[in-house]
Each structure stands twice: as structure tokens, then as C-alpha cells.
C-alpha positions as CSV (number, residue, x, y, z in Angstrom):
1,M,0.0,0.0,0.0
2,K,2.6,2.5,-1.2
3,Y,0.3,5.5,-1.2
4,L,-0.5,5.1,2.5
5,V,3.1,4.7,3.5
6,I,4.1,8.0,1.7
7,L,1.3,9.8,3.5
8,L,2.3,8.5,6.9
9,L,5.9,9.6,6.4
10,I,4.7,13.2,6.1
11,G,2.5,13.2,9.1
12,L,2.6,13.1,12.9
13,L,3.5,16.7,13.5
14,P,1.8,19.0,16.0
15,G,-1.1,21.0,14.7
16,T,-4.2,23.0,15.6
17,R,-6.5,21.2,18.0
18,L,-10.0,21.1,16.6
19,V,-13.1,21.8,18.7
20,A,-15.6,19.7,16.8
21,Q,-18.5,17.6,17.9
22,P,-18.5,13.9,16.9
23,R,-20.7,13.2,13.9
24,D,-22.7,9.9,13.8
25,A,-22.7,8.1,10.5
26,R,-25.8,6.2,9.3
27,S,-24.3,3.2,10.9
28,G,-22.4,2.2,14.1
29,I,-19.7,4.8,13.3
30,T,-18.8,8.1,15.0
31,V,-16.3,10.4,13.3
32,T,-14.5,13.1,15.3
33,P,-12.1,15.6,13.5
34,R,-9.0,16.0,15.7
35,D,-6.2,18.0,14.0
36,I,-5.4,19.9,10.9
37,T,-1.8,20.8,10.3
38,R,-0.1,22.7,7.5
39,T,3.5,22.0,7.1
40,G,5.4,23.2,4.0
41,D,3.3,22.4,1.0
42,S,1.3,19.7,2.8
43,L,-1.9,19.6,4.8
44,L,-2.4,16.8,7.4
45,V,-5.9,15.8,8.4
46,R,-6.4,13.6,11.4
47,L,-9.8,12.0,12.3
48,D,-10.9,9.5,15.0
49,I,-13.3,7.0,13.4
50,R,-15.1,5.0,16.2
51,F,-16.6,1.7,15.1
52,R,-19.2,0.3,17.5
53,G,-21.7,-2.5,17.2
54,T,-23.0,-3.8,13.9
55,V,-22.1,-1.4,11.0
56,V,-23.2,-3.4,8.0
57,E,-25.2,-6.5,7.2
58,S,-23.3,-9.7,6.4
59,N,-23.7,-9.4,2.6
60,R,-23.1,-5.7,2.3
61,S,-20.2,-3.2,2.4
62,L,-19.8,0.4,3.3
63,S,-17.3,2.8,1.8
64,L,-16.4,5.9,3.8
65,T,-14.8,8.8,1.9
66,F,-13.6,12.1,3.4
67,Y,-13.1,15.0,1.1
68,M,-12.7,18.8,1.0
69,E,-14.5,21.1,-1.4
70,D,-15.1,24.8,-1.8
71,A,-17.8,26.9,-3.4
72,A,-15.9,27.1,-6.7
73,G,-16.0,23.4,-7.1
74,N,-12.5,22.5,-6.1
75,L,-12.3,19.1,-4.5
76,A,-9.6,16.9,-2.8
77,A,-10.6,13.4,-1.7
78,M,-8.7,11.2,0.8
79,P,-8.3,7.4,0.7
80,E,-11.4,5.4,1.5
81,V,-12.1,3.2,4.5
82,L,-14.0,0.0,3.5
83,V,-16.2,-1.9,6.0
84,N,-17.2,-5.4,4.9
85,G,-19.9,-7.6,6.4
86,K,-19.0,-11.2,7.0
87,Q,-20.0,-12.6,3.6
88,R,-18.8,-9.6,1.8
89,Q,-15.4,-9.9,3.5
90,R,-15.1,-13.4,2.0
91,Y,-15.6,-11.9,-1.5
92,Y,-13.0,-9.2,-0.8
93,E,-10.5,-11.8,0.3
94,R,-10.9,-13.7,-2.9
95,Q,-10.4,-10.5,-4.9
96,Y,-7.3,-9.7,-2.8
97,T,-5.8,-13.1,-3.6
98,L,-6.6,-12.9,-7.3
99,S,-5.2,-9.4,-7.6
100,G,-2.0,-10.2,-5.6
101,G,-3.0,-7.7,-3.0
102,A,-3.4,-4.8,-5.5
103,V,-7.1,-4.3,-4.5
104,A,-5.9,-3.3,-1.0
105,E,-4.1,-0.2,-2.4
106,E,-7.4,1.5,-3.0
107,Y,-8.2,1.8,0.7
108,Y,-6.7,3.4,3.8
109,A,-8.0,0.5,5.8
110,V,-10.4,-2.5,5.4
111,V,-12.5,-3.4,8.4
112,A,-14.1,-6.8,8.6
113,Q,-17.5,-7.0,10.4
114,E,-17.2,-10.5,11.7
115,K,-18.8,-9.7,15.0
116,A,-19.8,-6.5,16.9
117,L,-17.0,-3.9,16.5
118,D,-15.5,-1.8,19.3
119,F,-12.4,0.1,18.4
120,T,-11.2,3.5,17.1
121,L,-9.2,4.0,13.9
122,D,-6.7,6.8,13.9
123,Y,-7.1,8.1,10.4
124,R,-4.3,10.4,9.1
125,C,-3.9,11.7,5.6
126,A,-1.6,14.3,4.1
127,L,-2.6,16.2,0.9
128,P,-0.8,18.8,-1.2
129,Y,-1.9,22.1,0.2
130,R,-3.8,24.5,-2.2
131,N,-4.8,28.1,-1.4
132,W,-8.5,27.3,-1.9
133,M,-8.5,24.9,1.1
134,A,-8.6,27.9,3.4
135,D,-12.2,28.4,2.4
136,A,-13.1,24.7,2.1
137,V,-15.5,22.4,4.1
138,L,-14.8,18.8,5.1
139,N,-17.4,16.2,4.2
140,M,-18.0,12.5,4.8
141,K,-19.6,10.4,2.1
142,Q,-21.1,7.0,3.1
143,D,-21.7,4.7,0.2
144,F,-23.6,1.5,1.0
145,C,-23.2,-0.9,-1.9
146,N,-26.1,-2.3,-3.9
147,C,-24.9,-5.9,-3.2
148,G,-26.8,-8.7,-1.5
149,G,-30.1,-7.6,-3.0
150,H,-29.9,-4.1,-1.4
151,E,-30.4,-0.8,-3.2
152,R,-27.4,1.5,-3.2
153,Q,-27.6,4.2,-0.5
154,V,-25.3,7.3,-0.5
155,Y,-25.3,9.9,2.3
156,V,-23.1,13.0,2.6
157,E,-22.6,14.7,5.9
158,R,-20.7,17.8,6.9
159,L,-17.9,17.3,9.4
160,L,-16.5,20.9,9.4
161,D,-18.1,24.0,7.9
162,K,-14.7,25.6,7.5
163,L,-11.3,24.1,7.6
164,P,-9.3,25.7,10.4
165,V,-6.2,25.9,8.2
166,P,-3.4,27.4,10.3
167,P,-0.7,29.6,8.7
168,L,2.5,28.0,7.8
169,A,4.2,27.0,11.0
170,P,7.3,29.0,12.0
171,V,10.6,27.4,12.8
172,V,10.5,26.4,16.5
173,I,13.0,24.9,18.9
174,E,12.9,21.1,18.7
175,K,10.9,19.6,21.6
176,E,11.8,16.7,23.7
177,P,10.4,13.4,22.5
178,V,6.8,12.8,23.6
179,V,6.1,9.3,24.7
180,H,2.8,7.8,23.7
181,H,1.5,4.4,24.9
182,T,-1.1,2.6,22.9
183,K,-2.8,-0.8,23.4
184,C,-3.8,-2.9,20.5
185,D,-6.1,-5.6,21.7
186,V,-5.9,-8.6,19.3
187,F,-8.6,-11.1,20.0
188,L,-7.1,-14.2,18.3
189,Q,-9.2,-17.2,19.2
190,F,-7.8,-20.6,19.8
191,E,-9.3,-24.1,19.9
192,V,-9.4,-25.8,23.3
193,G,-5.9,-26.6,24.4
194,A,-4.3,-25.2,21.2
195,A,-1.6,-22.5,21.0
196,D,-1.0,-22.3,17.2
197,I,-2.4,-19.2,15.3
198,R,-4.9,-20.3,12.7
199,P,-6.0,-17.5,10.4
200,D,-9.0,-19.4,9.2
201,F,-10.3,-20.1,12.7
202,R,-13.4,-18.0,13.6
203,N,-12.6,-14.2,13.3
204,N,-8.8,-14.6,13.3
205,R,-8.2,-13.4,9.7
206,A,-9.9,-10.1,10.4
207,E,-8.0,-9.6,13.7
208,L,-4.7,-10.4,12.0
209,S,-5.4,-8.0,9.2
210,R,-6.1,-5.3,11.8
211,L,-2.9,-6.0,13.6
212,Q,-0.9,-5.8,10.3
213,S,-2.5,-2.4,9.5
214,F,-1.6,-1.2,13.0
215,I,2.0,-2.3,12.6
216,R,2.4,-0.7,9.2
217,Q,0.9,2.6,10.6
218,V,3.4,2.7,13.6
219,R,6.4,1.5,11.7
220,S,6.2,3.5,8.5
221,D,6.9,6.9,10.0
222,R,10.5,8.0,10.5
223,N,9.5,10.1,13.5
224,I,8.3,7.0,15.4
225,S,10.5,4.9,17.5
226,V,9.0,1.6,18.8
227,E,10.2,1.0,22.3
228,E,8.6,-2.3,23.2
229,I,5.9,-4.7,22.3
230,V,4.2,-6.4,25.3
231,I,2.2,-9.6,24.5
232,T,0.1,-11.4,27.2
233,G,-1.6,-14.7,26.6
234,Y,-4.7,-15.9,28.4
235,A,-6.7,-19.1,28.7
236,S,-10.3,-20.0,29.5
237,P,-10.7,-21.4,33.0
238,E,-11.6,-25.0,32.2
239,G,-9.2,-27.8,33.1
240,N,-6.1,-27.7,35.3
241,A,-5.0,-24.1,36.3
242,W,-1.3,-24.9,36.1
243,Q,-1.7,-26.3,32.5
244,N,-3.7,-23.2,31.5
245,E,-0.9,-21.0,32.8
246,E,1.5,-22.8,30.6
247,L,-0.9,-22.7,27.6
248,A,-1.4,-19.0,28.0
249,G,2.4,-18.5,27.8
250,R,2.6,-20.6,24.6
251,R,-0.1,-18.5,23.0
252,A,1.8,-15.3,23.7
253,E,5.0,-16.8,22.2
254,A,3.0,-17.8,19.1
255,L,1.9,-14.2,18.5
256,K,5.5,-13.0,19.1
257,T,6.8,-15.4,16.4
258,Y,4.0,-14.2,14.0
259,M,4.9,-10.5,14.6
260,E,8.6,-11.1,14.1
261,G,7.7,-12.3,10.7
262,L,5.9,-9.0,10.0
263,D,8.9,-7.0,11.1
264,T,10.9,-7.1,7.9
265,G,13.3,-4.3,9.2
266,G,14.0,-6.2,12.4
267,G,14.9,-4.5,15.7
268,L,11.6,-4.8,17.5
269,R,11.8,-5.7,21.2
270,F,9.3,-8.1,22.6
271,R,8.2,-9.0,26.1
272,T,5.8,-11.9,26.6
273,G,3.9,-13.0,29.6
274,A,1.2,-15.5,30.7
275,G,-2.0,-14.1,32.2
276,G,-3.2,-17.6,33.0
277,E,-6.9,-18.2,33.3
278,D,-8.8,-15.0,32.5
279,C,-11.2,-15.0,35.4
280,G,-11.6,-11.2,35.2
281,G,-12.7,-11.5,31.6
282,L,-15.1,-14.3,32.5
283,A,-16.8,-12.1,35.2
284,E,-17.1,-9.1,32.8
285,R,-18.6,-11.2,30.0
286,L,-20.9,-13.1,32.3
287,E,-22.3,-9.8,33.7
288,L,-23.2,-8.7,30.2
289,S,-24.6,-12.1,29.1
290,S,-28.1,-13.7,29.4
291,I,-26.7,-17.0,30.7
292,Y,-29.2,-19.2,32.5
293,L,-28.9,-18.7,36.3
294,K,-26.5,-15.8,35.7
295,G,-26.8,-14.5,39.3
296,E,-25.9,-17.8,40.8
297,A,-23.0,-18.2,38.4
298,M,-21.7,-14.7,39.2
299,Q,-21.7,-15.6,42.9
300,V,-19.4,-18.5,42.1
301,V,-17.1,-16.6,39.8
302,C,-16.8,-13.6,42.1
303,G,-17.2,-15.3,45.4
304,D,-14.8,-16.5,48.1
305,I,-13.5,-19.6,46.3
306,E,-9.9,-18.8,45.5
307,D,-8.8,-22.1,44.0
308,F,-9.5,-22.0,40.3
309,D,-10.1,-25.7,40.0
310,R,-12.6,-25.7,42.8
311,R,-14.4,-22.7,41.4
312,E,-14.8,-24.6,38.1
313,E,-16.2,-27.6,40.0
314,A,-18.8,-25.3,41.6
315,L,-19.8,-23.9,38.3
316,R,-20.2,-27.4,36.8
317,A,-22.5,-28.3,39.8
318,L,-25.0,-25.6,39.2
319,D,-28.4,-27.0,38.1
320,G,-26.9,-30.1,36.6
321,G,-24.3,-28.2,34.6
322,R,-26.6,-26.2,32.3
323,P,-25.2,-22.8,33.2
324,Y,-21.6,-24.1,32.8
325,R,-22.4,-25.6,29.3
326,E,-23.7,-22.2,28.1
327,I,-20.7,-20.4,29.6
328,F,-18.4,-23.0,27.9
329,H,-19.8,-22.4,24.5
330,E,-20.7,-18.7,24.6
331,I,-18.1,-17.1,26.8
332,Y,-15.0,-19.3,27.0
333,P,-14.0,-19.0,23.3
334,D,-13.4,-15.3,23.7
335,L,-11.2,-15.9,26.8
336,R,-8.7,-18.0,24.8
337,R,-6.8,-15.0,23.4
338,V,-3.7,-12.8,23.4
339,E,-3.4,-9.1,24.1
340,C,-0.8,-6.9,22.4
341,R,0.4,-3.5,23.6
342,I,2.8,-1.5,21.6
343,D,4.8,1.3,23.3
344,Y,6.4,3.9,21.1
345,T,7.9,7.4,21.1
346,I,6.9,10.1,18.7
347,I,9.6,12.8,18.1
348,E,7.6,16.0,17.6
349,K,9.5,18.7,15.7
């Protein structure tokens, strides 16, 4: 995706902070303009795109396009963000394979709607600055495809009535590096007792694609120095607690090996750890669920039983094991995962 890499190399400079209200798209998306920076002959636009819940149906896709225009008809568009439903993502993956990856160059990012979404995309784009942009507006176009038997729907919404384009920044004394910490949660799912990463298992392909995009975004800017990547593995609390601790560690090592393969330049520093049985995640998901006898199950999970194995036995004993079976099939799969946090420094000039 050469176009994206070039844009990212220009960006990440301090700019004017926008005071703008978030705009809700006609879907589970909220867009918040963050910064506009003029540097040299370039204009950097930064948006927060919040994805939450179900954005598109399984057999449909949504294209988000952000563009500037003025009253005279001048227009400058930025790279699209594509959101695919589950079935539509399968079609996209076939096109990706047939084109040798060329289809991906059309988009800033491709988001797969395999399940309910809950993350924010840090959208950054640099455009050649033109004088007419000082009087331009910023719009968002949402284009729902006419696939899957649906009619095409196109909506245009105003994000900013006037671009707050600052004057060309004067030369300033170089600042001390500003340290930013970010956490990239990668919910790679594993089969029971397994630690190998399988892209075709459940939603793993979409999660790995999101991780790859994140790594490209962080690594492609010369002003970014990656300090450390922290990977923690977890296991669902069935079976022996000691074995689950060891399994969680192997899952973390598996993601480390995978990410080392993505780091073609080398030099990234990793730290892996085992979070063991994710009892905290179990309690959170159980609280939000509609599991049979949820209240009684919560008392077991959050009660005074400290031994993990005895706690599992108590869950199994509830009403002949019905609540446990629902927990095993509906909640445990999401607990077999790894979390990845990337710490990096941005040198602001």
C-alpha cells in the first residue's frame, strides 16, 4: 500500500486542535475531527473513526470517503475506508488473492465486520496544500453498496463548515520526544488446548489484518521509535489451572513469532507473559450475558472460592451443569486470546 506509506511519512506533526463535535454516520460509526496541520506544502488531516456494534449486514459493504471542497467546485478526496460484512469480506479476500494484494491499495483501511465492533481507527492523511483549502469544508460520504439484493444508498454529511487551516508553522526549537503508549487488543481465538495461530479459525483473519495495519501505521513513519511490544496470553478457566498458565504462555509466544515475521526491518523488542486463566474477563462477559442462572454463576465466579479448579467444579455443579455448558460455548471461546500492547515514542518537531 505505497500511497498510504508516503502519507504517513509526512504526518505526525503537532497541529491545531479542533473543537468539533463527533458526527454519527448512518451506521455504528462516529467520526470526530481531531487535528489539521499545515507543514510546508502539505496539509495533514487527522480523524478519529469510532466503530461500535454492527455497522453493515453480512452481505453488504460500506465505503467511507472524506473530502474537502469549496464553493468554486475545487475538490480533494482522501483514501477510503472500507467496511465489509462477514459474507462480503469473503468476496473481498478472494479479490485480494486474485489481484495479488493490489485491491488493498485502493483503501486506507479495510474493516471486517465478523462480530460486533468496538475500536477506534486513527485516520491520518496528508494532501498537497492548495490556497482554496482555506475556504473549504470537510465532508464525509457514506456509500452502502447495492450488493446482497440491497439498493445502493449514498449519504453525505458535513464534518466541518470551515477548515481551520493554520498559517505555515514558523521554525521552532525542537521539543523533547513525547512518549505515547497505545494498546492494540488482538482477540485471536484458539481451539481448546491449542496455541497455534490459525488465520481461518473464527474471526482470526480479520483480527490479524487489523494487527498488520496497525504495525504498518506505527512502523512506517520515520519520526516514530517503537520501544517495546508487550504480549500477554490468556486461557479460559476449564481444566487444570497450572496447565492453563503454561498454555497462555505458549499463545503469547505464538503471536510473538508471528509478529517477528511481519517486522521485515528487524529490531523490535518483545516481552511476553502469561496471564493464565482469564477470570476477570469471565466475570465481565458473564455480567453482560443472558446465561441461565447468571446471578448464581456470578456468585461462584466472584465469590470466596480462591482455588481456580474448585471454582470450576462449583460452576459445573449448578443445576446439573446447564449454566456451565452455556458459559463454555458462549463465553469461554473469547477468553482464549492474546493481548498486544505497543509502546512507542513520537519525536515532535
